[in-house]
N, C-alpha and C positions, 0 to 999 in steps of 0.2 A: 504494500500500500504506500503510495507516494502522496504525502499531504500537499495540498495546493495552497498557495498564498492568495490572500484576498484580491490582490491586484490582477491575478490571472483571470478572475471572473468579470472584471470591468468591461471588456468588449462584449461579452455575451449578455450581461445585464443591460448594457446600454442599447444593444440591438433589440432585446426583448421589450424594453420600456420605450424604445424609439426616442431616446434622448442622447445628447452628446456624451462621448466617453469622458470628457473633461469633467462634466457634472458628476457622473458616477464616481470617478476617481477622486474628486474633491470630497464627496460624502464619505467614501471609504477611508481616505486619508485623515479626515477630521475625526471619524469614529476611533480609529486606532491611536491617533494622537491623544485623544481624551482617555482612552484605556491606559495607555502608557503613563500619562501624567498622573492618573489616580493611583496606579500601582506604585510608582516611584515616589509619590508625595507622602506616602505613609499616612494618609488622611483617614482611612478606615481599615479595620483589621481584616475585612473580607470584601471581595468584589465578586459579584455574580455576573457572568456573561451567559446569556441564554444560548443553549445548545453547545456551550464550551465547558461550563462548569464553574466552580467556585475557585477563586485564587485567594490564598490566605497569606497574609504577611507573616514572615518567620520572626520569631521572638528575638533572634540575634540581630536582625536588621533594626528593630526598635531599640535594643540595647546599645548598638553601635551609634545610632543617631543621638540617643540621650547622652552618651559619653561625650560625643563630639560637641553637642550644644553646651554641656556643663563645662567642658574645657574652654570653649570659646567665651562663655560668660566669665569664667575665672580669669582668663587672660585679659579681658577688657577691664575687669575690676582692678587688676594689678597695674595695668598701664594708666589707669585713671580716666579711661574713656567712659564717660558717663552719659552718652547720648541716650536720652529717654526713649526714643522710638526703637533703637536697636535693643536696648534692655527689655523693653516691653514685648517686642516681637520674640526675642529669645525666650523670655519667661513664658509667654503664651504657647510657644511651640513645645517647650519642656512640659508644661502642664498637659497639653493635648497628647503628647507621646506617652507620658506616664499614665494617663487615663486609658489610652489604648492598650498599653502593656497590661494594665489591670484587667481589661476586657479579655485579652488573649489568655491570660492566666486563668480567669474564670471559665473560659471556654474549654481550656485544656483540662481543668478539674472536672468539668461536666463530662467531657469525653472519657476521662479515666473512670469516673463513677459508672457511666453506662457500660464501659468495657468490663469492669469488675462485676457489675450486676449480671451481664450476659454470661460471664464465666461461671459465676455461682449458679445461675439458672441451668446452665449446661451440665455442671457437675451434679446438681440435684436430680435433673432428669435422667442423667446417665446412671446414677445410683439407683433411682427408682426402676429403670429398665433392667439393670443387673439384678435387683431384688426380685422382680417379676420373673426373670429367667430362672433364677435359683428356685423359686417356688414351683415353677412349671416342671423343672427337672426333678425336684424332690417328690412331687406328688404323683 
């Protein structure tokens, strides 16, 4: 199976819709530009793309970004750079990233709980099946 790129569909879609290829290309380009921007901005922990699935921000990306912003903020304090807008934006980004990190951690805890619950359910059903088999063999 050879995956195709979105731009490979532009001529075909333009022909079907009877519109210029440039218009279809512009829409496709804008769509993927927004997807990339949302993924790289670390603005949400999860992005859903219909028919493609969910893309989840990895916790180490958030950690790296937080460390970078904290280091930037510390260097600015040491240098005496006290621009209010820069400090406010850095503080705002740190707050947003820490909130997102908390959401990711809660999501991971929820997944771990579900996984543990499924494992316990499987073990209980397996034990029950084994007990039934033993009863069938003994009787």
